[in-house]
C-alpha positions as CSV (number, residue, x, y, z in Angstrom):
1,M,145.1,139.3,28.4
2,S,146.3,138.8,31.9
3,F,149.5,137.4,33.1
4,V,150.9,136.6,36.5
5,K,154.4,137.7,37.6
6,S,156.3,137.0,40.7
7,A,159.7,137.4,42.2
8,Q,159.0,134.2,44.1
9,P,158.5,131.6,41.4
10,A,156.9,128.6,42.9
11,A,154.8,125.7,41.7
12,P,151.1,126.2,42.6
13,T,149.8,124.0,45.4
14,P,147.4,121.2,44.4
15,E,144.6,123.2,46.1
16,L,145.4,126.3,44.0
17,I,145.5,124.2,40.8
18,E,142.0,122.8,41.6
19,A,140.6,126.2,42.4
20,M,142.1,127.7,39.2
21,H,140.6,124.8,37.1
22,K,137.2,125.5,38.6
23,L,137.4,129.2,37.8
24,A,138.7,128.5,34.3
25,N,136.0,126.0,33.6
26,R,133.4,128.6,34.7
27,E,134.9,131.2,32.5
28,I,135.1,128.9,29.5
29,Q,131.5,127.8,29.9
30,A,130.5,131.5,30.1
31,G,132.4,132.1,26.8
32,R,134.8,134.6,28.4
33,M,138.0,132.6,28.5
34,I,139.6,132.1,25.1
35,D,143.0,130.5,26.1
36,S,145.2,130.1,29.2
37,G,148.3,128.3,30.2
38,G,151.2,128.1,32.6
39,L,154.8,128.7,31.5
40,E,157.8,126.4,32.0
41,P,160.7,127.6,34.2
42,L,163.2,130.1,32.9
43,A,165.8,127.4,32.6
44,N,163.9,126.0,29.6
45,G,163.5,129.3,27.8
46,A,165.6,131.6,25.7
47,R,165.8,135.3,25.1
48,V,166.4,136.8,21.7
49,S,167.7,140.4,22.0
50,I,169.0,143.2,19.8
51,T,172.0,145.2,21.2
52,D,174.0,147.6,19.1
53,G,172.2,146.4,16.0
54,K,173.1,142.7,16.6
55,V,170.8,139.9,17.3
56,S,171.8,137.5,20.1
57,V,170.3,134.4,21.8
58,L,170.7,133.7,25.4
59,D,169.5,130.4,26.8
60,G,167.9,130.3,30.3
61,P,168.1,130.4,33.2
62,F,168.5,134.2,33.4
63,V,170.3,135.2,36.6
64,E,169.2,138.8,36.3
65,A,165.5,138.0,36.2
66,K,163.8,139.9,39.0
67,E,160.3,138.7,38.1
68,V,159.1,135.6,36.3
69,I,155.9,135.3,34.3
70,G,154.3,132.1,35.5
71,G,151.2,132.0,33.2
72,Y,148.7,133.8,31.1
73,A,145.0,133.9,30.2
74,I,143.2,135.5,27.3
75,F,139.6,136.6,27.9
76,E,137.0,138.5,26.0
77,F,135.5,141.1,28.4
78,H,133.2,144.1,27.6
79,S,135.2,146.5,29.8
80,K,138.4,147.1,31.7
81,E,136.4,146.9,34.9
82,E,135.3,143.3,34.1
83,A,138.9,142.3,33.3
84,V,140.2,143.8,36.6
85,A,137.4,142.1,38.6
86,S,138.4,138.8,37.0
87,A,142.1,139.4,37.9
88,V,141.1,140.2,41.5
89,E,139.1,137.0,41.8
90,F,142.0,135.0,40.4
91,M,144.6,136.6,42.7
92,Q,142.3,136.0,45.7
93,L,142.6,132.3,45.0
94,H,146.4,132.7,45.6
95,V,145.8,134.4,48.9
96,E,143.5,131.5,50.0
97,H,145.6,128.6,48.6
98,M,149.2,129.8,48.7
99,P,149.7,131.9,51.9
100,G,152.8,134.0,51.8
101,W,153.1,134.0,48.0
102,E,153.4,137.5,46.5
103,G,152.9,138.4,42.9
104,T,151.1,140.6,40.3
105,C,148.4,139.9,37.8
106,E,148.8,142.4,35.0
107,V,145.8,143.1,32.8
108,R,146.4,144.3,29.2
109,A,144.1,144.9,26.2
110,F,145.2,143.8,22.7
111,A,145.9,146.8,20.5
112,G,143.4,147.1,17.7
113,F,141.3,144.2,19.0
114,A,138.0,144.1,17.1
115,G,136.0,144.1,20.3
116,Q,137.4,147.5,21.5
């Protein structure tokens, strides 16, 4: 799974959306992309937390949020190297189509996934 985080939440440009769709379609046709999606703004979310043994719910927006997860993608790759190469290609689209934007694409494997 990969997900994109940024301290500068911003809607993707139309050019970036088009480039992401092309990349996603290629990965779907190759059988590597299983699912993906963007996430709505923090204002539409909620956090369920446990503090001192008590469960609490906090509706967004969250003023203390330093980074926002903007979207995710689930792939089936044969190696960590393939996953990282895919993330590099995806982030390069941001460099080309959203100059000045800064963020991180985190790549994580599912624990206990049958393909490991």
